[in-house]
Backbone of each chain as nested JSON, in Angstrom:
{
  "chains": [
    {"id": "A", "residues": [
      {"number": 1, "name": "MET", "atoms": {"N": [0.857, -1.193, 0.0], "CA": [0.0, 0.0, 0.0], "C": [0.892, 1.241, 0.0]}},
      {"number": 2, "name": "THR", "atoms": {"N": [1.028, 1.892, -1.167], "CA": [1.903, 3.06, -1.245], "C": [1.21, 4.282, -0.649]}},
      {"number": 3, "name": "ARG", "atoms": {"N": [2.048, 5.318, -0.459], "CA": [1.504, 6.557, 0.096], "C": [0.472, 7.161, -0.842]}},
      {"number": 4, "name": "ALA", "atoms": {"N": [0.756, 7.058, -2.153], "CA": [-0.164, 7.633, -3.134], "C": [-1.503, 6.917, -3.075]}},
      {"number": 5, "name": "GLN", "atoms": {"N": [-1.463, 5.581, -2.897], "CA": [-2.718, 4.827, -2.816], "C": [-3.522, 5.268, -1.598]}},
      {"number": 6, "name": "VAL", "atoms": {"N": [-2.832, 5.39, -0.451], "CA": [-3.542, 5.829, 0.762], "C": [-4.156, 7.199, 0.549]}},
      {"number": 7, "name": "ALA", "atoms": {"N": [-3.347, 8.125, -0.009], "CA": [-3.822, 9.498, -0.201], "C": [-5.016, 9.535, -1.136]}},
      {"number": 8, "name": "SER", "atoms": {"N": [-4.942, 8.815, -2.283], "CA": [-6.049, 8.884, -3.237], "C": [-7.289, 8.198, -2.691]}},
      {"number": 9, "name": "THR", "atoms": {"N": [-7.123, 7.122, -1.895], "CA": [-8.302, 6.477, -1.308], "C": [-8.991, 7.42, -0.33]}},
      {"number": 10, "name": "THR", "atoms": {"N": [-8.2, 8.079, 0.532], "CA": [-8.795, 9.03, 1.479], "C": [-9.516, 10.142, 0.734]}},
      {"number": 11, "name": "LEU", "atoms": {"N": [-8.851, 10.661, -0.307], "CA": [-9.443, 11.743, -1.083], "C": [-10.749, 11.301, -1.732]}},
      {"number": 12, "name": "ALA", "atoms": {"N": [-10.75, 10.087, -2.317], "CA": [-11.964, 9.589, -2.964], "C": [-13.086, 9.398, -1.95]}},
      {"number": 13, "name": "ALA", "atoms": {"N": [-12.755, 8.872, -0.764], "CA": [-13.777, 8.666, 0.262], "C": [-14.371, 10.007, 0.7]}},
      {"number": 14, "name": "ALA", "atoms": {"N": [-13.493, 10.988, 0.965], "CA": [-13.966, 12.314, 1.38], "C": [-14.834, 12.93, 0.288]}},
      {"number": 15, "name": "GLY", "atoms": {"N": [-14.41, 12.782, -0.969], "CA": [-15.185, 13.311, -2.084], "C": [-16.554, 12.679, -2.179]}},
      {"number": 16, "name": "ALA", "atoms": {"N": [-16.614, 11.355, -1.953], "CA": [-17.892, 10.659, -2.01], "C": [-18.826, 11.156, -0.904]}},
      {"number": 17, "name": "VAL", "atoms": {"N": [-18.293, 11.292, 0.319], "CA": [-19.115, 11.801, 1.421], "C": [-19.64, 13.196, 1.097]}},
      {"number": 18, "name": "TRP", "atoms": {"N": [-18.75, 14.034, 0.519], "CA": [-19.144, 15.399, 0.182], "C": [-20.263, 15.407, -0.852]}},
      {"number": 19, "name": "LEU", "atoms": {"N": [-20.136, 14.554, -1.891], "CA": [-21.161, 14.484, -2.927], "C": [-22.493, 14.02, -2.343]}},
      {"number": 20, "name": "LEU", "atoms": {"N": [-22.425, 13.022, -1.433], "CA": [-23.655, 12.557, -0.804], "C": [-24.343, 13.684, -0.056]}},
      {"number": 21, "name": "GLY", "atoms": {"N": [-23.531, 14.469, 0.706], "CA": [-24.112, 15.592, 1.426], "C": [-24.711, 16.606, 0.485]}},
      {"number": 22, "name": "LEU", "atoms": {"N": [-24.057, 16.791, -0.682], "CA": [-24.513, 17.791, -1.641], "C": [-25.871, 17.432, -2.216]}},
      {"number": 23, "name": "ILE", "atoms": {"N": [-26.089, 16.137, -2.542], "CA": [-27.353, 15.766, -3.176], "C": [-28.46, 15.567, -2.163]}},
      {"number": 24, "name": "GLY", "atoms": {"N": [-28.158, 15.638, -0.877], "CA": [-29.211, 15.622, 0.123], "C": [-29.421, 14.308, 0.827]}},
      {"number": 25, "name": "VAL", "atoms": {"N": [-28.545, 13.327, 0.613], "CA": [-28.72, 12.015, 1.242], "C": [-28.438, 12.086, 2.738]}},
      {"number": 26, "name": "LEU", "atoms": {"N": [-27.416, 12.906, 3.13], "CA": [-27.041, 12.966, 4.541], "C": [-27.986, 13.891, 5.307]}},
      {"number": 27, "name": "PRO", "atoms": {"N": [-28.266, 13.585, 6.592], "CA": [-29.163, 14.449, 7.379], "C": [-28.452, 15.704, 7.866]}},
      {"number": 28, "name": "LEU", "atoms": {"N": [-28.417, 16.768, 7.025], "CA": [-27.753, 17.997, 7.407], "C": [-28.784, 19.088, 7.673]}},
      {"number": 29, "name": "PRO", "atoms": {"N": [-28.491, 20.004, 8.641], "CA": [-29.379, 21.169, 8.824], "C": [-29.402, 22.019, 7.573]}},
      {"number": 30, "name": "GLU", "atoms": {"N": [-30.504, 22.775, 7.368], "CA": [-30.716, 23.438, 6.081], "C": [-29.619, 24.448, 5.74]}},
      {"number": 31, "name": "THR", "atoms": {"N": [-29.222, 25.303, 6.737], "CA": [-28.172, 26.293, 6.432], "C": [-26.881, 25.601, 6.038]}},
      {"number": 32, "name": "VAL", "atoms": {"N": [-26.566, 24.54, 6.783], "CA": [-25.314, 23.832, 6.491], "C": [-25.363, 23.283, 5.077]}},
      {"number": 33, "name": "ARG", "atoms": {"N": [-26.463, 22.662, 4.706], "CA": [-26.519, 21.984, 3.406], "C": [-26.41, 22.981, 2.249]}},
      {"number": 34, "name": "THR", "atoms": {"N": [-27.07, 24.15, 2.378], "CA": [-27.066, 25.051, 1.228], "C": [-25.896, 26.018, 1.221]}},
      {"number": 35, "name": "GLN", "atoms": {"N": [-25.412, 26.412, 2.418], "CA": [-24.41, 27.478, 2.412], "C": [-23.006, 27.027, 2.809]}},
      {"number": 36, "name": "VAL", "atoms": {"N": [-22.911, 26.072, 3.732], "CA": [-21.58, 25.707, 4.225], "C": [-20.999, 24.54, 3.442]}},
      {"number": 37, "name": "TRP", "atoms": {"N": [-21.828, 23.508, 3.221], "CA": [-21.326, 22.273, 2.608], "C": [-20.676, 22.465, 1.238]}},
      {"number": 38, "name": "PRO", "atoms": {"N": [-21.293, 23.263, 0.329], "CA": [-20.672, 23.384, -1.001], "C": [-19.296, 24.026, -0.965]}},
      {"number": 39, "name": "THR", "atoms": {"N": [-18.998, 24.78, 0.097], "CA": [-17.702, 25.463, 0.117], "C": [-16.583, 24.598, 0.678]}},
      {"number": 40, "name": "LEU", "atoms": {"N": [-16.916, 23.398, 1.195], "CA": [-15.899, 22.596, 1.877], "C": [-14.673, 22.237, 1.037]}},
      {"number": 41, "name": "PRO", "atoms": {"N": [-14.814, 21.834, -0.248], "CA": [-13.592, 21.552, -1.025], "C": [-12.7, 22.774, -1.154]}},
      {"number": 42, "name": "LEU", "atoms": {"N": [-13.335, 23.953, -1.376], "CA": [-12.539, 25.172, -1.47], "C": [-11.844, 25.456, -0.145]}},
      {"number": 43, "name": "LEU", "atoms": {"N": [-12.566, 25.236, 0.959], "CA": [-11.955, 25.441, 2.274], "C": [-10.74, 24.546, 2.428]}},
      {"number": 44, "name": "ALA", "atoms": {"N": [-10.852, 23.29, 1.938], "CA": [-9.73, 22.358, 2.02], "C": [-8.538, 22.867, 1.228]}},
      {"number": 45, "name": "VAL", "atoms": {"N": [-8.783, 23.336, -0.006], "CA": [-7.674, 23.812, -0.84], "C": [-7.033, 25.043, -0.227]}},
      {"number": 46, "name": "VAL", "atoms": {"N": [-7.869, 25.993, 0.239], "CA": [-7.34, 27.217, 0.846], "C": [-6.537, 26.871, 2.093]}},
      {"number": 47, "name": "SER", "atoms": {"N": [-7.054, 25.934, 2.919], "CA": [-6.325, 25.553, 4.126], "C": [-5.004, 24.905, 3.78]}},
      {"number": 48, "name": "LEU", "atoms": {"N": [-4.977, 24.079, 2.713], "CA": [-3.726, 23.454, 2.289], "C": [-2.702, 24.51, 1.911]}},
      {"number": 49, "name": "GLY", "atoms": {"N": [-3.158, 25.521, 1.131], "CA": [-2.255, 26.6, 0.754], "C": [-1.757, 27.37, 1.96]}},
      {"number": 50, "name": "ALA", "atoms": {"N": [-2.678, 27.696, 2.872], "CA": [-2.3, 28.431, 4.082], "C": [-1.329, 27.61, 4.916]}},
      {"number": 51, "name": "TYR", "atoms": {"N": [-1.566, 26.291, 5.008], "CA": [-0.665, 25.432, 5.774], "C": [0.724, 25.446, 5.166]}},
      {"number": 52, "name": "ALA", "atoms": {"N": [0.803, 25.404, 3.83], "CA": [2.098, 25.452, 3.166], "C": [2.823, 26.756, 3.496]}},
      {"number": 53, "name": "PHE", "atoms": {"N": [2.088, 27.893, 3.412], "CA": [2.683, 29.19, 3.741], "C": [3.206, 29.202, 5.163]}},
      {"number": 54, "name": "ILE", "atoms": {"N": [2.35, 28.737, 6.099], "CA": [2.741, 28.775, 7.507], "C": [3.982, 27.929, 7.739]}},
      {"number": 55, "name": "ASN", "atoms": {"N": [4.005, 26.733, 7.149], "CA": [5.147, 25.841, 7.295], "C": [6.43, 26.493, 6.81]}},
      {"number": 56, "name": "ILE", "atoms": {"N": [6.405, 26.978, 5.556], "CA": [7.599, 27.602, 4.982], "C": [7.994, 28.828, 5.784]}},
      {"number": 57, "name": "GLY", "atoms": {"N": [7.006, 29.677, 6.109], "CA": [7.299, 30.902, 6.842], "C": [7.941, 30.609, 8.185]}},
      {"number": 58, "name": "TYR", "atoms": {"N": [7.361, 29.665, 8.927], "CA": [7.899, 29.348, 10.239], "C": [9.315, 28.792, 10.125]}},
      {"number": 59, "name": "ASN", "atoms": {"N": [9.54, 27.9, 9.153], "CA": [10.877, 27.327, 9.029], "C": [11.897, 28.36, 8.593]}},
      {"number": 60, "name": "LEU", "atoms": {"N": [11.477, 29.318, 7.726], "CA": [12.39, 30.392, 7.357], "C": [12.78, 31.212, 8.574]}},
      {"number": 61, "name": "LEU", "atoms": {"N": [11.78, 31.463, 9.441], "CA": [12.051, 32.253, 10.642], "C": [12.971, 31.515, 11.599]}},
      {"number": 62, "name": "ALA", "atoms": {"N": [12.72, 30.193, 11.784], "CA": [13.415, 29.465, 12.845], "C": [14.73, 28.848, 12.397]}},
      {"number": 63, "name": "PHE", "atoms": {"N": [15.053, 28.938, 11.093], "CA": [16.239, 28.259, 10.594], "C": [17.514, 28.997, 10.974]}},
      {"number": 64, "name": "ARG", "atoms": {"N": [18.473, 28.27, 11.516], "CA": [19.742, 28.893, 11.889], "C": [20.755, 28.755, 10.756]}},
      {"number": 65, "name": "GLU", "atoms": {"N": [21.465, 29.845, 10.486], "CA": [22.423, 29.87, 9.385], "C": [23.626, 28.973, 9.65]}},
      {"number": 66, "name": "CYS", "atoms": {"N": [24.191, 28.349, 8.604], "CA": [25.437, 27.602, 8.749], "C": [26.302, 27.926, 7.538]}},
      {"number": 67, "name": "PRO", "atoms": {"N": [27.2, 28.926, 7.649], "CA": [27.924, 29.437, 6.475], "C": [28.841, 28.407, 5.816]}},
      {"number": 68, "name": "GLU", "atoms": {"N": [29.49, 27.528, 6.602], "CA": [30.41, 26.579, 5.945], "C": [29.63, 25.606, 5.084]}},
      {"number": 69, "name": "ALA", "atoms": {"N": [28.466, 25.19, 5.578], "CA": [27.645, 24.279, 4.776], "C": [27.226, 24.953, 3.483]}},
      {"number": 70, "name": "TYR", "atoms": {"N": [26.936, 26.263, 3.561], "CA": [26.541, 27.014, 2.372], "C": [27.652, 27.0, 1.335]}},
      {"number": 71, "name": "HIS", "atoms": {"N": [28.883, 27.342, 1.77], "CA": [29.989, 27.387, 0.802], "C": [30.266, 26.018, 0.222]}},
      {"number": 72, "name": "GLU", "atoms": {"N": [30.214, 25.01, 1.113], "CA": [30.46, 23.645, 0.641], "C": [29.419, 23.252, -0.401]}},
      {"number": 73, "name": "LEU", "atoms": {"N": [28.17, 23.615, -0.139], "CA": [27.097, 23.273, -1.068], "C": [27.29, 23.976, -2.4]}},
      {"number": 74, "name": "MET", "atoms": {"N": [27.646, 25.265, -2.374], "CA": [27.844, 26.0, -3.626], "C": [28.965, 25.364, -4.443]}},
      {"number": 75, "name": "GLN", "atoms": {"N": [30.008, 24.925, -3.732], "CA": [31.096, 24.289, -4.46], "C": [30.651, 22.972, -5.087]}},
      {"number": 76, "name": "GLU", "atoms": {"N": [29.886, 22.2, -4.314], "CA": [29.402, 20.927, -4.845], "C": [28.512, 21.146, -6.062]}},
      {"number": 77, "name": "ILE", "atoms": {"N": [27.691, 22.221, -6.012], "CA": [26.826, 22.52, -7.152], "C": [27.671, 22.823, -8.38]}},
      {"number": 78, "name": "GLN", "atoms": {"N": [28.716, 23.629, -8.177], "CA": [29.574, 23.979, -9.301], "C": [30.251, 22.739, -9.889]}},
      {"number": 79, "name": "GLU", "atoms": {"N": [30.765, 21.874, -9.019], "CA": [31.41, 20.644, -9.506], "C": [30.435, 19.788, -10.279]}},
      {"number": 80, "name": "ALA", "atoms": {"N": [29.21, 19.672, -9.732], "CA": [28.212, 18.841, -10.41], "C": [27.888, 19.406, -11.783]}},
      {"number": 81, "name": "LYS", "atoms": {"N": [27.758, 20.741, -11.863], "CA": [27.453, 21.381, -13.143], "C": [28.558, 21.111, -14.152]}},
      {"number": 82, "name": "ASP", "atoms": {"N": [29.816, 21.3, -13.736], "CA": [30.93, 21.074, -14.663], "C": [30.952, 19.629, -15.133]}},
      {"number": 83, "name": "ASP", "atoms": {"N": [30.731, 18.736, -14.165], "CA": [30.76, 17.313, -14.492], "C": [29.692, 16.967, -15.529]}},
      {"number": 84, "name": "LEU", "atoms": {"N": [28.466, 17.499, -15.297], "CA": [27.386, 17.182, -16.225], "C": [27.626, 17.809, -17.585]}},
      {"number": 85, "name": "ARG", "atoms": {"N": [28.149, 19.041, -17.607], "CA": [28.432, 19.689, -18.892], "C": [29.442, 18.88, -19.68]}},
      {"number": 86, "name": "ALA", "atoms": {"N": [30.444, 18.322, -18.967], "CA": [31.43, 17.492, -19.656], "C": [30.77, 16.259, -20.267]}},
      {"number": 87, "name": "LYS", "atoms": {"N": [29.673, 15.797, -19.644], "CA": [28.99, 14.626, -20.182], "C": [27.868, 15.012, -21.135]}},
      {"number": 88, "name": "ASN", "atoms": {"N": [27.899, 16.252, -21.629], "CA": [26.956, 16.698, -22.662], "C": [25.523, 16.8, -22.194]}},
      {"number": 89, "name": "VAL", "atoms": {"N": [25.318, 17.141, -20.918], "CA": [23.963, 17.429, -20.466], "C": [23.749, 18.933, -20.556]}},
      {"number": 90, "name": "ASP", "atoms": {"N": [22.558, 19.355, -20.964], "CA": [22.289, 20.771, -21.217], "C": [22.051, 21.53, -19.918]}},
      {"number": 91, "name": "ILE", "atoms": {"N": [23.093, 22.201, -19.405], "CA": [22.942, 22.997, -18.179], "C": [23.05, 24.464, -18.535]}},
      {"number": 92, "name": "ALA", "atoms": {"N": [22.212, 25.287, -17.935], "CA": [22.248, 26.729, -18.226], "C": [23.58, 27.351, -17.827]}}
    ]},
    {"id": "B", "residues": [
      {"number": 1, "name": "MET", "atoms": {"N": [21.234, 35.874, -0.437], "CA": [20.06, 36.36, 0.317], "C": [20.367, 36.411, 1.793]}},
      {"number": 2, "name": "SER", "atoms": {"N": [20.346, 37.58, 2.353], "CA": [20.75, 37.737, 3.758], "C": [19.738, 37.082, 4.685]}},
      {"number": 3, "name": "PRO", "atoms": {"N": [20.219, 36.7, 5.882], "CA": [19.298, 36.078, 6.855], "C": [18.147, 36.998, 7.251]}},
      {"number": 4, "name": "ILE", "atoms": {"N": [18.423, 38.323, 7.311], "CA": [17.348, 39.239, 7.706], "C": [16.246, 39.22, 6.667]}},
      {"number": 5, "name": "GLN", "atoms": {"N": [16.667, 39.201, 5.377], "CA": [15.687, 39.115, 4.3], "C": [14.863, 37.849, 4.435]}},
      {"number": 6, "name": "ASP", "atoms": {"N": [15.585, 36.731, 4.69], "CA": [14.887, 35.461, 4.844], "C": [13.862, 35.539, 5.951]}},
      {"number": 7, "name": "LYS", "atoms": {"N": [14.279, 36.159, 7.089], "CA": [13.365, 36.185, 8.226], "C": [12.141, 37.042, 7.95]}},
      {"number": 8, "name": "THR", "atoms": {"N": [12.336, 38.163, 7.216], "CA": [11.162, 38.987, 6.918], "C": [10.23, 38.243, 5.979]}},
      {"number": 9, "name": "VAL", "atoms": {"N": [10.81, 37.573, 4.959], "CA": [9.968, 36.784, 4.058], "C": [9.23, 35.713, 4.848]}},
      {"number": 10, "name": "GLY", "atoms": {"N": [9.973, 35.025, 5.752], "CA": [9.348, 33.975, 6.555], "C": [8.231, 34.523, 7.416]}},
      {"number": 11, "name": "ALA", "atoms": {"N": [8.498, 35.663, 8.081], "CA": [7.475, 36.224, 8.952], "C": [6.243, 36.632, 8.157]}},
      {"number": 12, "name": "SER", "atoms": {"N": [6.461, 37.244, 6.965], "CA": [5.295, 37.678, 6.191], "C": [4.509, 36.48, 5.668]}},
      {"number": 13, "name": "LEU", "atoms": {"N": [5.216, 35.42, 5.22], "CA": [4.508, 34.217, 4.765], "C": [3.667, 33.651, 5.9]}},
      {"number": 14, "name": "LEU", "atoms": {"N": [4.287, 33.567, 7.086], "CA": [3.584, 33.033, 8.252], "C": [2.334, 33.856, 8.552]}},
      {"number": 15, "name": "ALA", "atoms": {"N": [2.499, 35.197, 8.558], "CA": [1.368, 36.064, 8.867], "C": [0.261, 35.911, 7.829]}},
      {"number": 16, "name": "ILE", "atoms": {"N": [0.646, 35.908, 6.536], "CA": [-0.354, 35.769, 5.479], "C": [-1.086, 34.449, 5.617]}},
      {"number": 17, "name": "GLY", "atoms": {"N": [-0.328, 33.358, 5.871], "CA": [-0.954, 32.045, 6.008], "C": [-1.954, 32.018, 7.144]}},
      {"number": 18, "name": "LEU", "atoms": {"N": [-1.544, 32.521, 8.308], "CA": [-2.448, 32.517, 9.455], "C": [-3.693, 33.352, 9.176]}},
      {"number": 19, "name": "PHE", "atoms": {"N": [-3.474, 34.566, 8.613], "CA": [-4.608, 35.44, 8.37], "C": [-5.587, 34.808, 7.38]}},
      {"number": 20, "name": "VAL", "atoms": {"N": [-5.058, 34.31, 6.257], "CA": [-5.935, 33.72, 5.238], "C": [-6.714, 32.558, 5.829]}},
      {"number": 21, "name": "PHE", "atoms": {"N": [-6.032, 31.708, 6.615], "CA": [-6.724, 30.545, 7.149], "C": [-7.862, 30.952, 8.078]}},
      {"number": 22, "name": "THR", "atoms": {"N": [-7.584, 31.829, 9.064], "CA": [-8.622, 32.192, 10.016], "C": [-9.747, 32.961, 9.333]}},
      {"number": 23, "name": "TYR", "atoms": {"N": [-9.388, 33.949, 8.459], "CA": [-10.418, 34.746, 7.8], "C": [-11.331, 33.876, 6.952]}},
      {"number": 24, "name": "TYR", "atoms": {"N": [-10.734, 32.986, 6.132], "CA": [-11.547, 32.171, 5.246], "C": [-12.386, 31.174, 6.025]}},
      {"number": 25, "name": "SER", "atoms": {"N": [-11.816, 30.61, 7.127], "CA": [-12.59, 29.657, 7.917], "C": [-13.805, 30.338, 8.532]}},
      {"number": 26, "name": "ILE", "atoms": {"N": [-13.613, 31.542, 9.091], "CA": [-14.753, 32.253, 9.669], "C": [-15.762, 32.583, 8.575]}},
      {"number": 27, "name": "TRP", "atoms": {"N": [-15.25, 33.029, 7.419], "CA": [-16.115, 33.421, 6.304], "C": [-17.035, 32.277, 5.886]}},
      {"number": 28, "name": "THR", "atoms": {"N": [-16.466, 31.062, 5.752], "CA": [-17.275, 29.963, 5.238], "C": [-18.03, 29.206, 6.327]}},
      {"number": 29, "name": "LEU", "atoms": {"N": [-17.439, 29.112, 7.538], "CA": [-18.05, 28.242, 8.538], "C": [-18.911, 28.99, 9.551]}},
      {"number": 30, "name": "VAL", "atoms": {"N": [-18.603, 30.271, 9.814], "CA": [-19.31, 30.962, 10.897], "C": [-20.364, 31.923, 10.365]}},
      {"number": 31, "name": "ILE", "atoms": {"N": [-20.015, 32.707, 9.33], "CA": [-20.9, 33.772, 8.847], "C": [-22.279, 33.271, 8.435]}},
      {"number": 32, "name": "PRO", "atoms": {"N": [-22.409, 32.077, 7.78], "CA": [-23.765, 31.639, 7.413], "C": [-24.719, 31.531, 8.596]}},
      {"number": 33, "name": "PHE", "atoms": {"N": [-24.169, 31.342, 9.81], "CA": [-25.043, 31.169, 10.964], "C": [-25.282, 32.47, 11.724]}},
      {"number": 34, "name": "VAL", "atoms": {"N": [-24.629, 33.559, 11.294], "CA": [-24.787, 34.844, 11.983], "C": [-25.96, 35.585, 11.365]}},
      {"number": 35, "name": "ASP", "atoms": {"N": [-26.838, 36.179, 12.195], "CA": [-28.012, 36.902, 11.685], "C": [-27.589, 38.078, 10.824]}},
      {"number": 36, "name": "GLU", "atoms": {"N": [-28.478, 38.458, 9.901], "CA": [-28.139, 39.485, 8.918], "C": [-27.777, 40.815, 9.556]}},
      {"number": 37, "name": "GLY", "atoms": {"N": [-28.409, 41.161, 10.68], "CA": [-28.188, 42.481, 11.259], "C": [-26.909, 42.623, 12.059]}},
      {"number": 38, "name": "HIS", "atoms": {"N": [-26.261, 41.516, 12.36], "CA": [-25.09, 41.547, 13.255], "C": [-23.938, 42.331, 12.63]}},
      {"number": 39, "name": "ALA", "atoms": {"N": [-23.166, 43.02, 13.483], "CA": [-22.066, 43.859, 13.001], "C": [-21.008, 43.055, 12.261]}},
      {"number": 40, "name": "ALA", "atoms": {"N": [-20.901, 41.75, 12.572], "CA": [-19.836, 40.942, 11.968], "C": [-19.923, 40.932, 10.447]}},
      {"number": 41, "name": "HIS", "atoms": {"N": [-21.144, 41.028, 9.888], "CA": [-21.293, 40.973, 8.436], "C": [-20.562, 42.106, 7.73]}},
      {"number": 42, "name": "HIS", "atoms": {"N": [-20.343, 43.244, 8.471], "CA": [-19.641, 44.351, 7.842], "C": [-18.188, 44.036, 7.546]}},
      {"number": 43, "name": "LEU", "atoms": {"N": [-17.625, 43.05, 8.302], "CA": [-16.213, 42.727, 8.119], "C": [-15.976, 41.814, 6.937]}},
      {"number": 44, "name": "PHE", "atoms": {"N": [-17.04, 41.189, 6.412], "CA": [-16.851, 40.172, 5.367], "C": [-17.657, 40.526, 4.127]}},
      {"number": 45, "name": "PRO", "atoms": {"N": [-17.073, 40.354, 2.941], "CA": [-17.836, 40.553, 1.701], "C": [-18.934, 39.502, 1.572]}},
      {"number": 46, "name": "PRO", "atoms": {"N": [-19.884, 39.645, 0.631], "CA": [-20.956, 38.659, 0.464], "C": [-20.398, 37.259, 0.18]}},
      {"number": 47, "name": "GLN", "atoms": {"N": [-21.193, 36.241, 0.498], "CA": [-20.758, 34.848, 0.372], "C": [-20.263, 34.505, -1.022]}},
      {"number": 48, "name": "TRP", "atoms": {"N": [-20.839, 35.187, -2.051], "CA": [-20.458, 34.876, -3.42], "C": [-18.946, 34.955, -3.602]}},
      {"number": 49, "name": "TYR", "atoms": {"N": [-18.346, 35.983, -2.947], "CA": [-16.902, 36.165, -3.105], "C": [-16.106, 35.072, -2.413]}},
      {"number": 50, "name": "ALA", "atoms": {"N": [-16.733, 34.421, -1.387], "CA": [-16.022, 33.35, -0.691], "C": [-15.744, 32.194, -1.637]}},
      {"number": 51, "name": "ILE", "atoms": {"N": [-16.558, 32.063, -2.706], "CA": [-16.32, 31.023, -3.707], "C": [-15.569, 31.605, -4.887]}},
      {"number": 52, "name": "ALA", "atoms": {"N": [-15.954, 32.836, -5.294], "CA": [-15.396, 33.394, -6.522], "C": [-13.898, 33.63, -6.418]}},
      {"number": 53, "name": "ILE", "atoms": {"N": [-13.45, 34.226, -5.3], "CA": [-12.032, 34.59, -5.204], "C": [-11.117, 33.365, -5.237]}},
      {"number": 54, "name": "PRO", "atoms": {"N": [-11.35, 32.32, -4.423], "CA": [-10.454, 31.151, -4.523], "C": [-10.507, 30.476, -5.883]}},
      {"number": 55, "name": "VAL", "atoms": {"N": [-11.717, 30.371, -6.464], "CA": [-11.812, 29.715, -7.773], "C": [-11.014, 30.501, -8.809]}},
      {"number": 56, "name": "PHE", "atoms": {"N": [-11.15, 31.83, -8.776], "CA": [-10.409, 32.655, -9.725], "C": [-8.911, 32.483, -9.545]}},
      {"number": 57, "name": "LEU", "atoms": {"N": [-8.451, 32.532, -8.277], "CA": [-7.019, 32.378, -8.023], "C": [-6.52, 31.007, -8.454]}},
      {"number": 58, "name": "LEU", "atoms": {"N": [-7.344, 29.975, -8.23], "CA": [-6.955, 28.63, -8.652], "C": [-6.79, 28.562, -10.163]}},
      {"number": 59, "name": "VAL", "atoms": {"N": [-7.766, 29.141, -10.885], "CA": [-7.69, 29.11, -12.351], "C": [-6.439, 29.824, -12.823]}},
      {"number": 60, "name": "VAL", "atoms": {"N": [-6.175, 31.014, -12.257], "CA": [-4.972, 31.759, -12.641], "C": [-3.719, 30.945, -12.327]}},
      {"number": 61, "name": "GLY", "atoms": {"N": [-3.683, 30.344, -11.139], "CA": [-2.508, 29.576, -10.73], "C": [-2.255, 28.385, -11.632]}},
      {"number": 62, "name": "VAL", "atoms": {"N": [-3.317, 27.614, -11.912], "CA": [-3.151, 26.429, -12.755], "C": [-2.722, 26.841, -14.164]}},
      {"number": 63, "name": "THR", "atoms": {"N": [-3.333, 27.939, -14.671], "CA": [-2.924, 28.428, -15.992], "C": [-1.452, 28.806, -15.995]}},
      {"number": 64, "name": "ALA", "atoms": {"N": [-1.012, 29.498, -14.93], "CA": [0.396, 29.893, -14.86], "C": [1.302, 28.667, -14.856]}},
      {"number": 65, "name": "VAL", "atoms": {"N": [0.929, 27.65, -14.063], "CA": [1.764, 26.451, -13.986], "C": [1.866, 25.77, -15.352]}},
      {"number": 66, "name": "PHE", "atoms": {"N": [0.709, 25.551, -15.989], "CA": [0.744, 24.879, -17.295], "C": [1.401, 25.743, -18.36]}},
      {"number": 67, "name": "GLY", "atoms": {"N": [1.2, 27.064, -18.247], "CA": [1.851, 27.95, -19.201], "C": [3.364, 27.87, -19.092]}},
      {"number": 68, "name": "PHE", "atoms": {"N": [3.857, 27.885, -17.837], "CA": [5.298, 27.775, -17.636], "C": [5.819, 26.445, -18.164]}},
      {"number": 69, "name": "LEU", "atoms": {"N": [5.07, 25.371, -17.874], "CA": [5.458, 24.041, -18.346], "C": [5.568, 24.028, -19.863]}},
      {"number": 70, "name": "SER", "atoms": {"N": [4.531, 24.558, -20.549], "CA": [4.548, 24.569, -22.012], "C": [5.709, 25.401, -22.53]}},
      {"number": 71, "name": "PHE", "atoms": {"N": [5.973, 26.545, -21.865], "CA": [7.06, 27.4, -22.314], "C": [8.388, 26.652, -22.258]}},
      {"number": 72, "name": "VAL", "atoms": {"N": [8.626, 25.983, -21.111], "CA": [9.886, 25.253, -20.966], "C": [9.981, 24.134, -21.99]}},
      {"number": 73, "name": "MET", "atoms": {"N": [8.873, 23.421, -22.214], "CA": [8.904, 22.314, -23.174], "C": [9.148, 22.824, -24.585]}},
      {"number": 74, "name": "LEU", "atoms": {"N": [8.485, 23.949, -24.951], "CA": [8.698, 24.494, -26.287], "C": [10.136, 24.928, -26.471]}},
      {"number": 75, "name": "LYS", "atoms": {"N": [10.686, 25.579, -25.398], "CA": [12.057, 26.072, -25.525], "C": [13.032, 24.907, -25.72]}},
      {"number": 76, "name": "SER", "atoms": {"N": [12.841, 23.833, -24.933], "CA": [13.774, 22.71, -25.068], "C": [13.542, 21.968, -26.379]}},
      {"number": 77, "name": "GLY", "atoms": {"N": [12.304, 21.973, -26.889], "CA": [12.03, 21.367, -28.19], "C": [12.734, 22.111, -29.301]}},
      {"number": 78, "name": "LYS", "atoms": {"N": [12.699, 23.467, -29.197], "CA": [13.376, 24.291, -30.199], "C": [14.869, 24.056, -30.164]}},
      {"number": 79, "name": "LYS", "atoms": {"N": [15.416, 23.937, -28.933], "CA": [16.859, 23.715, -28.819], "C": [17.25, 22.378, -29.44]}},
      {"number": 80, "name": "ALA", "atoms": {"N": [16.423, 21.351, -29.187], "CA": [16.725, 20.024, -29.737], "C": [16.676, 20.067, -31.256]}},
      {"number": 81, "name": "ALA", "atoms": {"N": [15.671, 20.79, -31.802], "CA": [15.556, 20.893, -33.258], "C": [16.768, 21.608, -33.837]}},
      {"number": 82, "name": "LYS", "atoms": {"N": [17.212, 22.677, -33.125], "CA": [18.371, 23.431, -33.598], "C": [19.621, 22.559, -33.629]}},
      {"number": 83, "name": "LYS", "atoms": {"N": [19.781, 21.757, -32.561], "CA": [20.984, 20.931, -32.464], "C": [21.043, 19.895, -33.572]}},
      {"number": 84, "name": "SER", "atoms": {"N": [19.872, 19.361, -33.934], "CA": [19.88, 18.253, -34.899], "C": [20.091, 18.731, -36.335]}},
      {"number": 85, "name": "THR", "atoms": {"N": [19.885, 20.063, -36.576], "CA": [20.069, 20.536, -37.964], "C": [21.552, 20.6, -38.325]}}
    ]}
  ]
}
């Protein structure tokens, strides 16, 4: 059972429940059914985006600098680029 | 990119994320149950925008992603054609 399988099964199940609520099969109060329920997928997408922002923002704030690792990484990138160019890979 | 720049970008991303999440959650989950006369309605645009704005942004975003993808593919296709001539 791969991660993708788990994710798509959960997504399909949630989608099915949402569709059932939309067509009126589930016992929902009237305001919820007409005004809140249809917006739930959008709420999910917006929350996912907001979660991504919060995650990146927080990690940018809390990340401690390490200058030697930076220089070492830049050098490794340069070596890798030269190596690939020598092997005829199209690098900018 | 200096660390101070990184931290300001991080702080602004964090703030935007938190604000968007709380505002949109209240907009979609709480406002439908608030009576029409309540002062809270003044803080939020009509419900129509709660659907229109995200859908519009999604369409723009997906178009941008596919547009960029096509641009890169066309550029590399042109380069390959040039090389083979």
